[in-house]
C-alpha positions as CSV (number, residue, x, y, z in Angstrom):
1,M,-41.7,10.3,10.3
2,R,-38.9,11.4,8.2
3,G,-37.6,7.7,8.4
4,V,-40.7,6.0,7.4
5,I,-40.6,8.4,4.5
6,Y,-37.0,7.4,3.6
7,L,-38.2,3.8,3.7
8,F,-41.3,4.1,1.8
9,I,-39.3,5.7,-0.9
10,A,-36.6,3.4,-0.9
11,T,-39.6,0.4,-1.1
12,L,-40.4,2.0,-4.5
13,L,-36.8,2.5,-6.1
14,A,-36.4,-1.5,-5.3
15,A,-39.4,-1.8,-7.4
16,V,-38.2,0.6,-9.9
17,G,-35.0,-1.5,-9.9
18,W,-36.8,-4.8,-10.8
19,V,-38.4,-3.4,-13.9
20,A,-35.0,-1.5,-14.8
21,S,-33.5,-5.0,-14.6
22,K,-36.1,-6.7,-17.0
23,I,-35.1,-4.0,-19.4
24,V,-31.5,-3.8,-19.4
25,V,-30.8,-7.8,-19.4
26,Q,-32.6,-7.6,-22.6
27,S,-29.9,-6.3,-24.2
28,M,-27.0,-7.0,-22.2
29,P,-25.3,-10.5,-20.1
30,G,-27.1,-10.2,-16.5
31,E,-23.8,-11.1,-15.1
32,L,-22.1,-7.8,-16.6
33,F,-25.1,-6.1,-16.0
34,I,-24.9,-7.1,-12.2
35,G,-21.2,-6.7,-12.2
36,S,-20.8,-3.0,-13.7
37,R,-24.0,-1.7,-11.8
38,F,-22.8,-2.6,-8.6
39,L,-19.5,-1.5,-9.0
40,L,-20.5,1.6,-10.2
41,A,-23.0,2.1,-7.2
42,S,-20.2,1.6,-4.7
43,L,-18.3,4.3,-5.9
44,V,-21.2,6.5,-6.0
45,L,-21.4,5.9,-1.9
46,L,-17.7,5.9,-1.3
47,P,-17.5,10.1,-0.9
48,F,-20.0,9.6,1.8
49,C,-18.4,7.1,3.8
50,Y,-14.6,6.9,2.7
51,K,-13.3,8.4,6.1
52,S,-14.8,5.7,8.1
53,L,-13.8,3.4,5.6
54,L,-9.8,4.3,5.9
55,K,-10.4,3.5,9.9
56,L,-11.3,0.0,9.2
57,S,-9.1,-3.0,10.0
58,M,-8.6,-5.6,7.8
59,R,-10.6,-8.2,9.8
60,Q,-13.8,-5.7,9.8
61,V,-13.2,-5.2,5.6
62,L,-12.8,-8.9,4.9
63,S,-15.9,-10.0,7.3
64,A,-17.8,-7.4,5.2
65,C,-16.5,-8.5,1.9
66,G,-16.9,-12.2,2.8
67,V,-20.7,-11.0,3.3
68,G,-20.8,-9.3,0.2
69,V,-19.9,-12.4,-1.7
70,F,-22.8,-14.2,-0.5
71,L,-25.0,-11.0,-1.5
72,G,-23.0,-11.1,-5.1
73,V,-23.8,-14.9,-5.7
74,A,-27.4,-14.6,-4.7
75,L,-27.9,-11.6,-7.3
76,Q,-26.4,-13.6,-10.0
77,V,-28.9,-16.2,-9.5
78,W,-31.9,-13.4,-9.2
79,V,-30.7,-11.4,-12.2
80,Y,-31.0,-15.0,-14.4
81,A,-34.1,-15.5,-12.9
82,V,-35.2,-11.9,-14.0
83,A,-34.2,-12.6,-17.5
84,I,-36.1,-15.8,-18.2
85,S,-39.2,-14.9,-16.1
86,D,-42.4,-13.7,-17.7
87,S,-43.5,-12.5,-14.2
88,L,-41.5,-9.9,-12.2
89,S,-44.4,-9.5,-9.8
90,E,-44.4,-13.2,-8.8
91,G,-40.5,-13.2,-8.5
92,A,-40.6,-10.1,-6.3
93,F,-42.8,-12.0,-3.7
94,I,-40.8,-15.0,-4.1
95,M,-37.7,-13.3,-3.3
96,S,-39.6,-11.7,-0.5
97,L,-39.4,-15.4,1.5
98,A,-35.7,-14.4,2.6
99,M,-37.0,-13.1,5.3
100,I,-38.8,-16.0,6.5
101,I,-36.3,-18.5,5.4
102,A,-33.7,-16.5,7.5
103,P,-34.7,-18.0,10.9
104,L,-34.4,-21.3,9.3
105,T,-30.7,-20.2,7.9
106,A,-29.8,-18.9,11.4
107,W,-30.8,-22.5,12.9
108,L,-29.1,-24.5,10.8
109,L,-25.7,-22.6,10.7
110,F,-25.6,-21.3,14.1
111,Q,-28.1,-23.4,16.1
112,V,-30.4,-20.2,16.8
113,K,-33.9,-21.9,17.2
114,P,-36.5,-19.5,15.3
115,N,-39.3,-18.1,17.4
116,R,-42.7,-19.0,17.5
117,A,-43.9,-16.6,14.9
118,F,-41.8,-18.4,12.3
119,W,-43.4,-21.5,12.6
120,I,-46.9,-19.7,12.2
121,A,-45.7,-17.9,9.6
122,L,-44.2,-20.8,7.5
123,P,-46.7,-22.8,6.3
124,V,-48.8,-19.4,5.5
125,S,-45.9,-18.6,3.5
126,T,-45.8,-22.4,2.1
127,T,-49.4,-22.0,1.3
128,G,-48.7,-18.7,-0.8
129,M,-45.6,-20.4,-3.2
130,M,-48.0,-23.4,-3.9
131,L,-50.5,-21.0,-5.0
132,L,-48.2,-19.0,-7.1
133,S,-46.1,-22.1,-8.8
134,L,-48.8,-24.9,-9.2
135,T,-51.2,-22.9,-11.6
136,N,-50.0,-25.5,-14.3
137,G,-50.1,-28.8,-12.3
138,W,-47.5,-29.9,-9.7
139,R,-44.8,-28.3,-11.8
140,M,-42.7,-25.4,-10.7
141,E,-41.2,-23.4,-13.6
142,A,-37.4,-22.9,-13.7
143,S,-37.6,-19.0,-13.2
144,Q,-39.4,-19.8,-10.0
145,A,-37.0,-22.2,-8.7
146,L,-34.2,-19.8,-9.2
147,F,-36.0,-17.2,-7.3
148,L,-36.4,-19.4,-4.6
149,L,-32.7,-20.5,-4.6
150,A,-31.7,-16.5,-4.7
151,A,-34.3,-16.2,-1.6
152,A,-32.4,-18.8,0.3
153,L,-29.0,-17.4,-0.9
154,L,-30.4,-14.0,0.5
155,S,-31.1,-15.3,3.5
156,V,-27.5,-16.6,4.3
157,H,-26.6,-12.7,3.8
158,F,-29.3,-11.5,5.9
159,V,-28.3,-13.7,8.8
160,M,-24.5,-13.3,8.2
161,N,-24.6,-9.4,7.4
162,K,-26.5,-9.3,11.2
163,R,-23.5,-10.6,12.6
164,I,-21.3,-8.4,11.5
165,S,-23.6,-5.3,11.7
166,G,-22.7,-4.3,15.4
167,N,-18.7,-3.7,14.2
168,L,-19.4,-1.8,11.3
169,K,-21.7,1.5,10.1
170,P,-24.2,0.3,8.0
171,L,-23.3,3.0,5.2
172,V,-19.7,1.6,5.0
173,S,-20.8,-2.1,4.8
174,I,-23.5,-1.3,2.4
175,C,-20.5,0.3,0.6
176,L,-18.3,-2.3,0.7
177,Q,-20.6,-5.2,0.1
178,L,-21.9,-3.2,-3.2
179,F,-17.9,-3.1,-4.7
180,V,-17.5,-6.9,-4.0
181,V,-20.9,-7.8,-5.6
182,G,-19.4,-6.1,-8.2
183,L,-16.5,-7.6,-8.8
184,V,-18.1,-11.1,-8.3
185,G,-20.3,-10.3,-11.2
186,L,-17.4,-8.8,-13.5
187,V,-15.1,-11.9,-12.4
188,Y,-18.2,-14.3,-13.5
189,S,-18.7,-12.4,-16.6
190,L,-15.1,-13.1,-17.9
191,Y,-15.4,-16.8,-17.5
192,T,-18.7,-16.6,-19.7
193,Q,-19.0,-16.9,-23.5
194,P,-18.9,-13.5,-25.0
195,H,-22.4,-11.8,-25.8
196,S,-23.0,-8.7,-27.8
197,I,-24.3,-5.5,-26.2
198,G,-27.0,-3.8,-28.2
199,F,-26.0,-0.2,-27.1
200,S,-28.7,2.3,-27.5
201,S,-30.5,5.1,-25.8
202,N,-33.0,3.2,-24.1
203,L,-30.4,0.9,-22.4
204,I,-28.2,3.9,-21.0
205,I,-31.3,5.4,-19.6
206,W,-32.5,2.5,-17.8
207,F,-29.1,1.1,-17.0
208,A,-27.9,4.5,-15.0
209,I,-31.9,4.6,-13.5
210,S,-30.7,1.0,-11.8
211,T,-27.6,1.9,-10.7
212,L,-28.0,5.7,-9.6
213,I,-31.5,5.5,-8.6
214,A,-32.5,2.1,-7.4
215,T,-29.2,1.1,-5.9
216,S,-27.3,4.0,-4.9
217,V,-30.0,6.1,-4.0
218,R,-32.2,3.6,-2.7
219,Y,-29.5,1.7,-0.2
220,L,-29.0,5.3,0.8
221,L,-32.1,6.1,1.8
222,Q,-32.6,2.5,3.3
223,T,-29.6,2.9,5.5
224,M,-30.8,6.4,7.0
225,G,-34.3,4.9,7.2
226,Q,-33.4,2.3,9.2
227,Y,-31.4,4.4,11.2
228,K,-34.3,6.6,12.4
229,V,-37.2,4.0,13.0
230,S,-37.5,0.7,15.0
231,M,-36.4,-2.7,13.3
232,E,-40.2,-3.5,13.3
233,T,-41.2,-0.7,11.6
234,A,-38.6,-1.1,8.8
235,A,-39.4,-4.7,8.2
236,L,-43.2,-3.8,8.0
237,L,-42.3,-1.0,5.6
238,M,-39.4,-3.1,3.4
239,I,-42.2,-5.9,2.7
240,L,-44.0,-3.3,0.2
241,E,-41.3,-3.7,-2.3
242,P,-43.2,-7.0,-3.9
243,V,-46.5,-4.6,-4.0
244,W,-44.7,-1.9,-5.9
245,T,-42.9,-4.5,-8.2
246,L,-46.3,-5.7,-9.1
247,L,-47.9,-2.5,-10.2
248,L,-45.3,-1.2,-11.9
249,S,-44.9,-4.6,-13.8
250,I,-48.7,-4.3,-14.7
251,T,-48.4,-0.8,-15.7
252,M,-45.2,-0.2,-17.4
253,L,-44.3,-3.7,-18.8
254,G,-47.8,-4.8,-19.8
255,E,-47.8,-8.0,-17.2
256,T,-50.6,-9.7,-16.4
257,L,-51.0,-12.0,-13.4
258,E,-53.6,-14.9,-12.9
259,P,-56.1,-14.7,-10.0
260,Q,-54.3,-17.5,-8.5
261,K,-51.0,-16.6,-9.0
262,L,-52.4,-13.1,-7.4
263,I,-53.9,-15.1,-4.2
264,G,-50.7,-16.5,-3.8
265,G,-48.4,-13.4,-3.9
266,G,-51.0,-12.1,-1.3
267,V,-50.6,-15.1,1.1
268,I,-46.8,-14.6,0.8
269,F,-47.6,-11.2,1.8
270,L,-49.6,-12.2,5.0
271,S,-47.2,-14.3,6.2
272,L,-44.6,-11.7,5.8
273,F,-47.0,-9.3,8.0
274,L,-47.7,-12.2,10.5
275,Y,-44.3,-12.8,11.3
276,I,-43.0,-9.6,11.6
277,K,-45.9,-8.7,14.0
278,L,-46.1,-12.0,15.9
279,S,-42.4,-11.7,16.6
280,R,-43.0,-8.2,17.9
281,R,-45.8,-9.4,20.1
282,F,-43.8,-12.6,21.6
283,A,-40.7,-10.6,22.0
284,K,-42.8,-7.9,24.3
285,A,-44.5,-10.8,26.0
286,E,-40.7,-12.8,26.6
287,Q,-39.6,-9.4,27.7
288,A,-42.7,-8.6,30.2
289,K,-41.9,-12.3,31.7
290,M,-38.6,-11.5,32.3
291,V,-39.0,-8.1,34.0
292,Q,-41.6,-9.6,36.3
293,A,-39.6,-12.9,37.4
294,K,-37.1,-10.1,38.1
295,T,-39.7,-8.2,40.6
296,V,-40.6,-11.4,42.0
297,T,-36.9,-12.1,42.8
298,A,-36.4,-8.9,44.0
299,E,-39.3,-8.6,46.4
300,R,-38.7,-12.4,48.0
301,P,-37.6,-11.7,51.3
302,A,-33.9,-13.0,52.1
303,A,-33.9,-16.6,53.7
């Protein structure tokens, strides 16, 4: 039960991060925000994992950092989309499609064929995406296209991160990857034209919230929660993030969502729910068949 509570709070803090990011990027460049935010967040997590970090081989460090680069690029695209978007909630629903895109990414990169649940959920999620983006005819807004690109890049990170997860402790991996995300952001900001930062108490407060609460505490709770519950339970809880983002953006930012887009977000939520539940059901059915086949083979008399 404690793991469920950790994950529940983590999804809420992730939604707070959406709102905080939208407020912060109105006063400072997005690439600088991502760089400083995640670099500081990694330093906050460092005391919890530095002993394990010192025991890593150079190969393990490089693999985690390489995966972190994909996350860094995805977040740079994401923060730019946040800066130009008029609707955080639809962006959150689009970003949640990364979970649906990931099996297709694994298929393209590593020839791992998606399960049946993916092919059932895919047309549902596509319908939801169409409802979100086709409000004004057959035209996708720039922010929506960028959110979709960020989701695709995030799916690459999911797939690559899963391949290295067996060799690294989650908290160590997260700390290294957040550090790399910060470096990617800061390096990218060096090559962009200088922008002025409108320093204010409001900016400092929301920057601190996004860094300490929505990043460091969020990832720490998420890691502890995923350690204590099953993968299926964790995945079901994590899809609450766009729902909280919708509620917070309406109450805190005064955002309004057209009925068609609200339905589209609901359809995407449904596709994620179907994918997770059906994946679990098909996996159990496949496992039962394997057990039955082994039993039949064992009971078959020798010739």
